[in-house]
C-alpha positions in Angstrom: 69.6 80.6 94.8 66.1 79.3 95.2 65.0 79.1 98.8 61.4 77.9 99.6 60.3 78.8 96.1 61.8 82.3 96.3 64.6 83.1 93.8 67.4 85.2 95.3 69.9 86.8 92.9 73.5 86.7 94.0 75.8 89.4 92.7 78.7 90.1 95.0 82.5 89.7 95.4 83.9 86.8 97.4 87.3 85.4 98.4 88.3 81.8 98.8 91.4 80.2 100.2 93.1 78.2 97.5 96.1 77.1 99.6 95.5 73.5 98.9 98.7 72.2 100.4 99.0 69.9 103.3 97.8 71.1 106.7 100.1 70.5 109.7 98.2 69.0 112.6 100.6 70.2 115.3 101.7 73.6 116.6 98.8 75.4 115.0 98.8 79.1 116.0 95.8 81.3 116.9 95.0 84.0 114.5 92.7 85.9 112.2 91.9 86.1 108.5 89.9 89.3 107.8 89.1 90.4 104.3 86.8 92.7 102.3 86.2 93.6 98.7 84.5 96.9 97.9 85.0 96.8 94.1 87.3 95.5 91.4 89.7 98.3 92.4 89.5 98.1 96.2 89.9 95.4 98.8 92.2 93.7 101.3 92.9 90.3 102.9 95.2 89.9 105.9 96.7 87.0 107.7 97.5 87.7 111.4 98.8 85.3 114.0 99.6 85.2 117.6 103.2 84.8 118.8 102.1 84.0 122.4 102.8 80.6 124.0 99.4 78.8 124.2 100.0 78.2 127.9 100.1 82.0 128.5 97.7 83.1 125.8 94.5 84.8 127.2 93.1 85.0 123.6 91.0 88.0 124.5 92.5 91.6 124.7 95.5 90.8 122.5 96.9 92.2 119.3 98.1 89.9 116.6 100.8 90.6 114.0 99.8 90.8 110.3 102.2 88.4 108.6 100.8 88.4 105.1 98.1 89.4 102.8 97.3 92.0 100.1 95.9 95.5 99.8 94.1 96.6 96.6 93.8 100.4 96.4 92.9 102.4 93.3 93.4 99.3 91.3 97.0 98.7 92.5 97.9 95.6 94.5 100.4 95.7 97.3 101.7 93.0 99.6 101.0 93.6 103.3 104.4 94.0 104.9 103.5 94.7 108.5 100.6 95.5 110.8 98.2 94.4 113.5 94.8 92.9 113.9 92.8 93.4 117.1 89.4 92.2 118.2 87.9 95.3 119.8 84.8 93.6 121.3 83.6 90.1 122.0 80.3 88.6 123.0 79.9 86.7 126.3 80.6 83.4 124.4 83.9 84.8 123.0 82.7 85.5 119.5 84.2 88.6 117.9 81.9 91.6 117.5 84.3 94.2 116.1 87.8 94.1 114.6 90.4 96.6 113.6 93.2 96.0 111.1 96.1 98.4 110.7 98.7 97.5 108.1 101.2 98.9 105.7 101.9 97.4 102.2 105.2 97.2 100.4 104.3 100.4 98.6 104.1 102.3 101.9 100.3 102.7 101.8 98.4 102.5 105.1 95.3 100.4 105.5 93.0 101.1 108.4 89.9 98.9 108.4 87.2 98.5 111.0 84.9 95.6 110.8 81.6 94.9 112.5 80.4 91.3 112.6 76.9 90.8 111.1 76.7 87.2 112.2 78.9 84.4 113.6 79.2 80.7 113.0 81.1 78.6 115.5 82.7 76.3 112.9 84.6 73.1 113.7 85.6 72.0 110.3 89.0 70.7 111.4 89.4 68.4 114.4 92.3 70.5 115.8 90.8 74.0 115.2 87.9 76.0 116.6 86.8 79.0 114.5 84.4 81.9 114.8 83.6 82.6 111.1 81.7 85.8 110.6 80.2 87.9 107.8 81.6 91.3 108.4 80.8 94.9 107.3 84.1 96.7 106.8 84.9 100.4 106.7 88.1 101.3 105.0 89.4 104.0 102.6 86.1 106.0 103.1 83.8 103.2 101.9 81.8 100.3 103.2 82.4 96.8 102.0 81.4 93.2 103.0 83.7 90.4 103.7 84.6 88.1 106.5 86.5 87.7 109.8 87.8 84.3 110.7 89.0 84.1 114.3 90.7 80.7 114.8 92.1 79.0 117.9 93.5 75.6 118.5 90.9 73.4 120.2 92.7 72.9 123.5 93.2 76.7 123.9 89.5 77.4 123.0 88.4 74.9 125.7 90.5 76.7 128.3 89.0 80.1 127.3 85.5 78.7 127.2 85.9 77.3 130.7 87.2 80.6 132.0 84.2 82.5 130.4 81.8 80.0 132.0 83.4 80.6 135.4 82.9 84.3 135.0 79.2 84.0 134.1 
């Protein structure tokens, strides 16, 4: 990348969503998409979602179920079979500051990952979804890695939570 005349070399791992199928515009759930890649032999990506009724969902101080994803450990992939994702801390505007993922893959291996958000973007790329999209520094399997944490909420629910946060302030 060249930025203001300065050339910046890019040499890192990345993960992109290639689920190019149709997006349903109704009944979107709240959830998380945390991921990190430490090397060609180590990484994870999880899909976690809320099962709470949006009318009763406080968004904060909840634990979501891991419903899919993968875990790469020692060069061997496993499908995440069960687990949880929890936002441990949030900023005054609701942005996630730290996240914990605990999951087990189909091979019985346990993933425990703690992420610290390095930045946050309040992204509104879809008209029905509000998302905190963050670069995250993850600690798992005795190593540090970079990745992301996507914290997504249907717009109507995000409005409700934003109003309640404003009332507290």
